[in-house]
N, C-alpha and C positions, 0 to 999 in steps of 0.2 A: 874176750869180749861182749860185755853186757848185753840183755835186751833193748837198752834206749840206746844205743850208740848213733842211733841216728839224730838224737836231740845235738849232739852236736858236729853234725854233716851239711854238708853244702850242696842241693843237688843242681843239674846241670839237664835242662830239655835240650833234645834233639829235636827237629822238626827233618826227617830224612831226606824227603824230595827238596827242604830247600838249604841243605847244611853243605854237601860235596860232592860233585859229579867226577865220577873217576875213568867215566868210556865217552863223554862227549855226549848224551843223547838229551841232554838239558836238564836230567832230572839228578836229582841227587841220588845216593846208593850207598851200601853198608862199607864197600870197599873205600868209597872218600870219607867216611868218618874213621875208619883204619887209619888212613892218611892222616889225621890231625889227633889221633890218640895223646899224641906230645903237649897239643898245644891245649887241651884240656888238663891234661896232668900239670901243666906248669901253671894254669890258671891258678889249680888246686883244690879244684873239686874231687868230693867224694865218689857221689853217685853220678850214673847217666841213665835218663828216662827217654826212651825210643818213644816216639808216636810211633804209630801202628806201622808194619811191615810186613805184613801179612797177605795173604793173596785177595786181591781186591778189584773188583770192577775200577774203583776210583773214582766212585760217585761223589761223595764224601773225604775225596783224598785219604781212603786209607783206611776210614773212620766205619767203611761199611765192608765186612770182611765176610768171602767166600769159603776160606779155609783158615779153620783157627791153628795148624799145627806146620805151617810152612812156611816159608819166604816170598813175598810177589816179586817175582821175577825182573821187573824194573829195579829194584833193587839187592838184587842178587840172588843166595840159595843159602840153605843150612849150612853148606863149608863155611862160607864167605861169614855168617852169624857165630858162628863159631870160633871163627878168628879172631873177629871182633869181641869178643865175651874173654876169651883168653887173652887179648892184649889187653882190656879195659883190668881186669883182675892182674895181670901181670905189674900193673902202675900203680897197683892199690886202689882203682877205682870199681865200683860194684854197678850194676846194671839193671835195670827194670824197665817191664814190658807195660805197654799200653793194653788194659785188659777190657775190650768191649763187649759186654754179655747184655747190655738192656735190648740191645738188636743183633741183627747179622745182615749179612748181605741177602737179599732176594734172590741173589745168585748161588747162595749155601746149599749144598744139597738136603740139608734139614729144609728148607722151605722147599726146594723144590718137591718135595716127597709131600710136604703139609699140602700145598694148593693143588697137588694132584686129585684128590676127591676126598669130599667131605669124612670116608672112612677110611684114609689112611692113618696109620698108627701114629704118624706124626702130626697128624692134621691138630692137635690139641697144644703142640709145641711153641704155634706162635696163636696170640688172640684176633680170633675170626668171629663176625657176627654179623648178623642178617639186618636188612636195610629197616628203618621206622616203621612202627607199625601204620600200614594205610596207606603207603607212598611205594612209587616204584622204584627198584634197584636201579644204582647207577644215575639217578637224576638229582639235580642240584637239592641240597636239604635230605637226601635220605640217607646221609649218613648214619650209623648206630649213635655219636653223639656230635653234640657240635663242637668238639674240639678243632682247634688249630694247630697245624704243625709248627713247629721250631723256624722251620724253613719257609712258611708261607705256603697258603693252601690249607686244606681240610690236614687231619692227622688219622683220613683213612682214604683209603683205596679201594673200588670195587674192582674184583676180579670175575670176569665173566664164565669162566670155565664152571664155579659150582655155584654161583648167582652171591656170593657173600662179599664182605670188606674185609681187608686186614687192617691193623691199627698200624701207625708207625708214626710215633712220635718227631720225627725228622725228615729224612726223605723219603720218599716214595718207594726207594729202592733199597730200604733197612728197617723192616719189618719189626715189630716188638717180639723179643723171646717170651714165653709166657712160663711166668717164675713158677707159677702155681702149682705146673705140672714137675712131680718130683725128677723125670726123666730127665728135664732139660737140666735140672740142677746137675744132677751128677753127670748128664758129660760134659758141663762147665768144669765142675772140678776135678774128671777126668783131664782136661785140656790141661789146666792149670799145674795142676801132679806133673804132665810131661814134662812141662818146661821148667818147672823147679829141678827136676831130676837134671835136668841138660845143663843145669846152674847156674839160671839166671837170678837174681836176688830181690823179686820182690814184682809187685803192680803196682801201676797208676789206674785206680778202677773207673770209667767215663761214666758217668752220670748215674752212678751208680746207687741214687738213694730215688731209681724212678723205675727200679723192677717192681717192686711191690704195688699193685693198682688196687683201688676200693672197689668192691665186688657187690652186688646187691643178694638178696638172698637168691635172686633166682638167676645167678649169673651177667644180669647187666650192669653197664657202666654206666656212669650219670652225666647229665650234662654239665656245661662249666658257666662261667659268671660271664657274659657277652658286652662288655665294655661298648658305650656309644660310638659311632664310627665305626667299630670292629668290624672286619667280616669274619670273623670268627672267633671263640669263648676261649679265655682262659681255662683249662681243664688242669689245672695242676694240683689243687685239692684233691684230686683222684690218684695223683700218680708222684707227688712229691713226698717224701717218708711216708710210705705208705703203712697199712697194717701191720705185714710180716718181715719187714723190713729187718730187723734188728734178729728176727728169727732166722732171716736168708743168711745175713752173714755172719752170725754165732756158727749157722751149720757149715758154710764155708771154712770159718777157723779151723772146726774141729774136723774136716775133710782134707782139707788142703795144707794148714801152715802150721798145726800144733807136732810138737815133735822135731820142728825145724826150727835150727837158729841162724841168726844174724839175715833175719831178712825184713825189707820194708814194705808197708802198705800203707798206702793214702787212697781215700776216696774221692773222687769227687761229687760235690753234692749242692748244686744250687737251689739255692731257696732256703738252706740248713742255718736252723737257729743254736745259737749259744746251746742253750738246753738240751737240742738233740746229737749237738757234738759232744757234749761231755757223756754222753751214753753212748755215744759211736767210739770215742777213744779214749773211757774207763778202760786200763788195763785189765781189770778182773771180769770184764765182758765179754772179752775176747771178739773185738770184731774188727776193729782197724787202729795202726797206730797215729793215722790224723787225717783230718778233713781238707780239701780244698773250700773256704769260704767265699761267696759273691760279692757280699758287702760293701767293700771298699770297692770294688770294681763297678758298680752300679750307683755310687753317690753322686755321680754327676748326671745321672738320667732322672728325668721326670715321669710324669702318668703318661705324656704322650711320648712315645719312642720314636718319632721325629723331632723332636724338640732338643735340643745341646744344652745344658745347664754348664753353668761355670762351676769350676769346683771352689767349695765350701770348705775352707778348712779345717774350720770348728767339725763339723758333719764328718771327716774323714777322722780325724781324731777321738771322735766319742767312739765311729764304730769299732777301730783299734783298741780304743782304753776299753770297751765293750767284753772283748773277746779275751785280751788281754786279760782281764779281769774273772772272766768268765771260765777259762782253764788253767786259772794261777794253780789251784790246789788238785785238780783233776784232769786228766787228756795231756794233749799237748796241741800246741797251734802249728799250721802251714804260713809260711809268707812269701807271696808273691805280689809285683805290679804286671809283671808278663808273662805270658804264654799265647799259645797256639791261634787262642780264640780273643785275644786283647789286641788291642793298639800299642803302638811303643810309648813305654810310659814316659819318656821325656819330650815325645810329643803333645803327652794329654795331661799329665800333671806336673812337670817342669817347663823350659822354653827351651826350644830346638834351636834357637838362632843362633850364628854364627859366633856370636858374642857369648852366650851364656849355656850351650848344649853341654859343655864338658861338663862343666861346673852343676848344672842341675843334675848330670845324670848322677854322678858321684854322689850328690846330695839326697840322692831319691834311692840310692842304695846304700846308703849310712845310717838312714831314721830306718830302712825298712829290716837291713841284718842286723840291728842291734836292739830288735826286738826277740820277747822272747817268744820261741820258735825254729822250725828249722826252714832256711831260706830255700829258693827256688829259684835258680838264674835262667831265663828263657834267651837262647843261640843269640846272639848281638846284641843283647844287654849288657853285656861287660864290654862294648865295643863303644853304647850310647847311641846304636843304630836310630833311624827316626821312621816317621810314619812316610809313606810314599806319596806324590803329588801325582795322583789319580787325576786326570782330565773329565773321562768321563765312563759311565758307564760298561761300557766296551774294554776298559782297560783292567776289571776286577776277573776275576774266575771262581771264586768261592759260590760254591751251591747257595749258602744263607743270604749273601747281598742279594745276588740274583733273582733270587726266590722272594724275598722282601720286597724288591726294587716294583717286582711285576706286581706283587697283590698291591703294594703301598698307590702304583698309578690304576693300575685296572679298577680293582675295586676298592679302594679307599679316597680315589681322587685328588692322592697326593700331586704335588708339580715335581718331574726331575730334579729342579735345580733342589728344593728341599729336602728329599728324599736324598740327592748326591752328594749335600753338605754333610749330612749325617755320617754317612759310607765312609766320606774320606776324614774323616776324622775318627771314626769307630770300627770301622769295617775290618773284618777279621784276615783279609789280605795285606794288610799295613804290618804283621808279625808274619806273612808266610813270601815276603820277596827273598830272594838269596841273599845267604851269608856274605857278606864281604869280607874277602879274604884280602884281596891286593886292588892297587888302581888300575890293570890292568883292565880290557874288555872284559864285560861278565862279571867284573871283581874276583876272577881267580876261580870261579866257582863251578866253571864247566869252560868246556873248548868248544861247545856249539852252541846252539841259540836257549838259551832258560826257557822254564815251562812257563815262567810269571818272570817280568822284567824286573832287572836289576834298579835301586835305586841310582839317580844319577849319582847321588852324592858320596858314591863310593870311593870315587877319586882323593875323596878326603879323609870319609869314614871307611876304617878296614883294619883289619887285624895287623898286617904287615908292620903301618903307619903306628897304630897301638904297641905293637911291643917294643917297636923302637924307639919309644918317647918312655920316659921315666915319668913323667907325669900325666899319661893318660888315662881313659877310663878303665883301660884295662887291668893295668896296674892297681888301680886303687883296687877295682875287687879283688885282688890278689891280697892286699892290707885289710880288708873285709874280714876275707876268708880265714886269713893267718891270725886274725882278732878270736876271732870265734873255736879257733882249735888252740891257742894258748890263755886267754882271759874266762877263767870261771865262771866268772859273774856275767858275759853275754849268754849262757848255756842256763844257768841257774838261779839268776839272780831274781830279785825279786823286780816290780814294775812299778812305776808310779808315774802317772802323767803331768805333767808341770801346764801352767799357763792353759788351760783348757778353752778357756774364751779369746784365746789371741788367735786372730785370723791371717795371721802371717809367720807366725813361730812354730816348729812342731818342736817339743822340748818332753824331755823324761828322762826320769833315773832307772838305772839297774843296780841292785844293791846284793851283796852276799857276803857275810861276813864282815869285815873290815873294810872292805873295797867298795867303793860308789861308782859309777860312769857317768856322767853327765852327758847328756845330746843332744844337740840342738840343731837345728835345718831352717834357713830359711826358705819359706816356698814362695817368694817375689821376687823381682827386678830392683827392689829398693833396700837401702839400708836399714835396718830395725834395731833400736834399744833393744836388750832382751833387760827383763825386772827381775833378775837371776844373779848369784853369786857363781862369777867364771872365776873359780879357784883350783887348783888341782894342778896336775899335769896333763898339759896339751896334747894326748898320744895321737891323733886324729884331726887334720884340717885339710879342707881340699883346696884352699887356696894359699897364696904365700905368705901372705902376712895371717898375723893372730890379729883376733878381734882386741879393741884398745875400747876402754869406757864401757864395755858389753856392749858394742854395736858389732853385729852381725851383717858381713856384706850381703850385698845380693846374690844368692843362691848358695850360701857357707853355708857347709858342715863343719861342724867341729865333735869334739868328744872329750871330754876330758877325764882324768883319771885321780880319785883321792880316795884320802883316808877319810873312814867315819868312824 
């Protein structure tokens, strides 16, 4: 096995609470995943990535961890986890854990000690700061900085016991760990080694580029930019890609990963640039194998977060093209449309109507998987699962959606319709509705009442129907995975963007030695004549008929292989 085995791999993300419920309590669990390992093996994926399964108050669905070295009882225990890990390995699949160490839960023992007194040995394990000079602690505007939380409201919470504020870039129940403290870092590294010793194969690192903050000489944190109409400022200049980030990641590699083979490390890095990603993924720098960039999932967002922007395909191509070129000679790309934080791609960038859902889901998968990089599939993507038809705010469960809704209405003067329109299209709960296994009540996810409602279209869109239909999205994804495993040009070929100014067709080539793959996807519901030579062997076509006279049918995807 080479150190870069993951270049040929395909990763499948599991959101455990929504994947499969084995005991009828309405919540997915580890035993449910064990029961579907054969399904994942049939799909052909190489790596399973589990969203957090650690003990947690579940304020942010497990991304608020109260014990890093155990299993949340809702999901099972370490014995079942070991069974899951062994079952994945027996089927030739690796398993990576979600590493959430920018913050812990406020119910973690570390934080309980930290907040107990100003002179507690763990006080400096988190970011504690006094109120602004001259302001009454606990009053509006007295927060140490003007930063807003990702989930709405200020990024600081006043703690009456010690009269100071603690930083939480996310929920108030997710206090940020202070990575400036070497004791914090060593505790994290020890925990990571514990999981690797148990047999896990790596980590997906949650918002890992936020662990280093910009600190003044006096230990202060600075205010952020306040946009017109916003209740709180954007403080990301002080915590995205901070001054010690590379140092921390290199130290983590030395302390945790050095000398271990066959692992995968991927960093979630919102706001990362191509230049920063080259540094993170340069093998000689020993940081991470790849990063998740966000440019392509922010392409349909404008300066006003409560305004939906239509997809402009040329912008999407420019983004992907920039990343493909930027990491062509150094580092590696991750490739994804969907994850637990993004709406369903077929509803967002495709067409989820009955007429075109299957074709557009296949097209999106084809375009993505044929880029240079490691593809990530999010549960249900291989079925063409769609966004949920949310009626009102009462249908949402996500802390981000609920917090932003309150802030938008109460502090920014937005109307409910304005905010709900965006949440329906972009809300994270779209990705979190239960996995659709069959057409039975609750889609075969649970025999009880699901924690989040199942999409009503599960009677048509489900795994049982897809596995039985040779022309389904599921079997198309199997073909895409098989092509990656068998065609070296998919993994190692050069990337050349074609038709960069075309707003309808996405086209590119992958070339390795004497083999070239031509990939074309139609992002519209209209036939489009491609200004390209469609010669070679047609090895993938998501529609019954091949293109005639270079006419690409609505939502068609084709891949030609030719000798050059």
